[in-house]
C-alpha positions, 0 to 999 in steps of 0.5 A, spaced: 101 945 559 097 948 564 099 949 572 095 943 573 098 939 568 105 941 571 103 939 578 100 932 575 106 930 572 111 933 577 107 928 582 107 922 578 115 923 575 117 921 582 121 915 582 119 912 589 112 913 587 113 909 580 117 904 584 112 903 589 106 903 585 109 900 579 107 905 573 111 909 568 111 915 564 107 912 559 101 911 564 100 918 565 102 921 558 095 925 558 093 931 561 090 931 568 083 931 565 084 925 561 088 922 566 082 922 571 079 916 567 086 912 567 086 905 567 091 906 572 088 907 579 094 911 582 094 915 576 087 917 576 087 918 584 092 923 583 089 927 577 082 927 581 086 930 587 089 935 583 082 937 579 078 936 585 082 941 590 083 946 585 088 950 589 082 950 595 085 951 602 077 950 605 078 944 610 071 942 608 073 941 600 079 937 602 075 932 606 070 931 600 076 930 596 079 925 601 073 921 602 072 921 594 079 918 593 079 914 599 073 910 596 075 910 589 082 907 591 078 902 596 074 900 590 079 899 585 085 897 589 082 892 594 078 888 589 
């Protein structure tokens, strides 16, 4: 298991997030790269953030990832 996989699972294992967004462990039982294409928008968004940032502290990169995730969530949750 990679560091990204561990971070991905650690974020999604949060019981409050699971309760608020209505997902369970079975929704993210894959690695972070497979989860990018998850049918669950929250699981996919978390995977996209972790892969997209790749540990970067660059504000420009963070803004790009933010904009990508914002658009993705708007397109998939506000339909």
